[in-house]
C-alpha positions in Angstrom: 79.2 -15.3 75.1 75.4 -14.8 75.6 73.3 -17.9 75.2 71.2 -16.4 72.4 74.2 -15.6 70.3 75.5 -19.1 70.8 72.2 -20.5 69.6 72.4 -18.4 66.5 75.9 -19.6 65.7 75.0 -23.2 66.3 71.9 -22.9 64.2 73.8 -21.3 61.4 76.4 -24.1 61.4 73.6 -26.7 61.4 72.0 -25.0 58.4 75.3 -24.9 56.5 75.8 -28.6 57.3 72.3 -29.5 56.3 72.7 -27.5 53.0 76.0 -29.2 52.3 74.5 -32.7 53.1 71.5 -32.0 50.8 73.8 -30.9 48.0 75.9 -33.9 48.4 72.9 -36.2 48.4 71.5 -34.5 45.3 74.8 -34.9 43.5 75.1 -38.6 44.4 71.5 -39.2 43.3 72.0 -37.3 40.0 75.2 -39.2 39.2 73.3 -42.5 40.0 70.6 -41.5 37.5 73.1 -40.5 34.9 75.4 -43.5 35.1 73.3 -46.5 36.1 72.6 -48.6 33.0 69.1 -49.3 34.1 68.1 -45.7 33.1 69.5 -45.8 29.6 67.0 -45.0 26.8 67.9 -48.2 24.9 67.0 -51.9 24.6 69.0 -55.0 24.0 68.0 -55.1 20.3 67.9 -51.3 19.9 64.2 -51.3 18.9 63.0 -47.7 19.3 59.3 -48.6 19.8 60.2 -50.4 23.0 61.5 -47.3 24.7 59.5 -44.6 22.9 55.7 -44.8 22.9 54.0 -42.3 20.6 50.2 -41.7 20.7 47.9 -39.3 18.9 49.5 -39.6 15.5 47.2 -40.0 12.5 48.7 -37.8 9.8 52.1 -36.8 11.1 55.1 -38.9 10.2 55.9 -41.3 13.0 59.4 -41.5 11.7 59.8 -37.8 12.0 58.5 -37.8 15.6 60.9 -40.6 16.5 63.8 -38.8 14.9 63.4 -35.9 17.4 64.6 -38.3 20.1 67.4 -39.9 18.0 70.2 -38.3 20.2 68.7 -39.7 23.4 69.1 -43.4 22.6 71.8 -44.8 24.7 71.8 -41.8 27.1 70.2 -41.6 30.6 66.5 -40.9 30.7 67.4 -38.2 33.3 69.4 -36.2 30.7 66.6 -36.0 28.0 65.9 -32.3 27.6 62.1 -32.4 27.5 61.5 -28.7 26.6 64.0 -28.8 23.8 62.4 -32.0 22.4 59.0 -30.4 22.8 60.0 -27.4 20.7 61.4 -29.8 18.0 58.2 -31.8 17.9 56.2 -28.6 17.2 58.2 -28.2 14.0 57.1 -31.5 12.7 54.4 -31.4 10.0 50.9 -31.8 11.4 52.0 -31.5 15.0 50.3 -28.6 16.8 51.4 -29.5 20.3 52.6 -32.4 22.3 53.4 -33.7 25.8 56.4 -35.8 26.9 56.7 -37.8 30.0 59.6 -39.8 31.5 58.5 -43.3 32.6 61.1 -44.7 34.8 63.4 -46.5 34.5 64.1 -46.0 30.8 61.0 -45.1 28.7 59.5 -42.0 27.1 55.8 -41.5 26.4 54.9 -38.8 23.8 51.3 -37.7 23.2 50.9 -35.7 19.9 48.1 -33.2 19.3 47.7 -32.9 15.6 46.5 -29.9 13.6 43.0 -29.9 12.1 42.7 -28.7 8.5 39.8 -26.3 7.7 40.3 -25.7 4.0 42.4 -26.4 0.9 44.6 -23.7 -0.6 46.2 -23.6 -4.0 50.0 -23.7 -4.0 50.4 -24.1 -7.7 48.0 -24.0 -10.7 46.9 -27.6 -10.1 48.4 -28.4 -6.7 46.6 -28.0 -3.4 47.6 -28.3 0.3 45.7 -28.0 3.5 45.5 -25.1 5.9 44.5 -25.1 9.6 42.9 -22.5 11.8 46.3 -21.0 12.7 47.1 -20.5 9.0 49.7 -23.3 9.0 50.2 -25.1 5.7 49.8 -28.8 5.9 50.9 -31.5 3.4 47.9 -33.4 1.9 47.2 -36.6 3.8 45.9 -39.9 2.6 42.5 -39.2 4.2 39.8 -37.5 2.1 38.7 -34.2 3.5 35.4 -32.6 2.5 36.6 -29.0 2.8 36.2 -25.9 0.6 39.1 -24.2 -1.3 40.2 -21.0 0.3 41.1 -18.2 -2.1 43.0 -15.2 -0.9 45.4 -17.1 1.3 48.7 -17.8 -0.5 51.5 -20.2 0.3 53.9 -17.3 0.0 52.0 -15.1 2.6 53.4 -14.8 6.1 51.7 -16.7 8.9 49.8 -13.6 10.3 48.3 -12.9 6.9 47.2 -16.4 6.4 45.8 -16.5 9.9 43.7 -13.4 9.3 42.3 -14.9 6.1 41.4 -18.2 7.8 39.8 -16.3 10.7 37.5 -14.5 8.3 36.6 -17.7 6.5 35.8 -19.4 9.9 33.5 -16.4 10.8 31.6 -16.8 7.6 31.4 -20.6 8.0 30.0 -20.3 11.5 27.4 -17.7 10.4 26.3 -19.7 7.3 26.1 -23.0 9.3 26.9 -26.5 8.4 23.8 -27.1 6.2 24.9 -24.3 3.8 28.6 -24.9 4.1 28.4 -28.5 2.8 27.5 -27.0 -0.6 30.2 -24.3 -0.6 33.1 -25.3 -2.9 35.2 -22.1 -2.6 35.5 -19.2 -0.2 37.2 -16.1 -1.5 38.7 -13.8 1.2 41.0 -11.8 -1.2 39.1 -8.8 -0.1 38.4 -9.2 3.7 35.7 -6.5 3.3 33.8 -8.5 0.6 34.0 -12.2 1.2 32.5 -14.4 -1.5 31.3 -18.0 -1.7 30.9 -20.3 -4.7 27.9 -22.6 -4.6 25.9 -24.8 -7.1 22.6 -23.3 -8.2 20.1 -24.8 -10.7 22.7 -26.8 -12.5 25.5 -24.2 -12.7 27.9 -22.5 -10.3 27.4 -19.0 -8.9 29.7 -16.7 -6.9 28.0 -14.6 -4.2 29.7 -11.6 -2.8 28.5 -11.3 0.8 30.5 -8.3 2.2 31.9 -8.5 5.7 28.8 -9.3 7.9 25.3 -10.8 8.0 26.5 -13.6 5.7 23.6 -16.0 6.4 21.0 -13.3 6.1 22.3 -12.2 2.7 22.5 -15.8 1.5 18.9 -16.4 2.5 18.0 -13.2 0.6 19.6 -14.8 -2.5 17.7 -18.0 -2.1 14.4 -16.1 -1.6 14.9 -14.1 -4.9 16.9 -16.6 -6.9 13.9 -17.5 -9.1 13.4 -13.9 -10.1 17.1 -13.6 -10.9 17.0 -16.7 -13.1 14.1 -15.4 -15.1 15.4 -11.8 -15.5 19.1 -12.6 -15.9 19.6 -16.1 -17.1 23.1 -17.4 -16.6 24.0 -14.9 -13.8 27.4 -16.0 -12.5 28.5 -13.4 -10.0 26.2 -11.5 -7.7 26.7 -8.7 -5.2 24.5 -9.1 -2.1 26.0 -6.4 0.0 23.1 -4.0 -0.3 20.0 -4.9 1.7 17.5 -3.7 -0.8 18.9 -5.2 -4.0 20.9 -7.9 -5.6 23.3 -6.8 -8.3 24.4 -9.1 -11.1 28.1 -8.4 -11.6 28.7 -11.1 -14.3 26.6 -13.3 -16.5 27.3 -15.9 -19.1 
């Protein structure tokens, strides 16, 4: 048998042996991680907070976050299905995303990234909930949020519809700027081509229809001519500012 062929055969046998040895070592290590009591996600008194550290939670329910890992207590840390638990965390109210890390020998560290509300929406005649930039509905938290009410995004809408409504609201907010937005009590995006804002003006409330662009420019036009409007049409409540050369009073008291 030629030397080169012998070397190939010997090399192949060595590779097979090495692969078998590696597989055996892996199986031994895996069984060690699964069975050894030191790697169990549990404590002597069963206190969850000693084996599960959660950070980043302000509005989400800490109990709901901990409940995601209920099936893992008493099991090996090695067996915790991190991707599956991550998906479950994303379904918890207020949780936008999260990360999970195994800390050997037997602890889990969870960092939660919460959703940020951008407006209130009406879910019943006198009941409001919060909505974030993705269009997700959030339960009202204990904190006080100074946010406008968003009209035109309904609790019963699908997520894509709510998302489109919020996107239009955020475009308007960015254009108007923080100084103006602090006085805006409502934003109406029922018609995405004619967004309207509700603001206080000279002791009463007015609704300004701003169209679908140049929001701040049109608002500044209103401020410039508001004195003339007050004198000519006292009690004007709804005004259309979509035309550059005129302001149309749609409704007055």
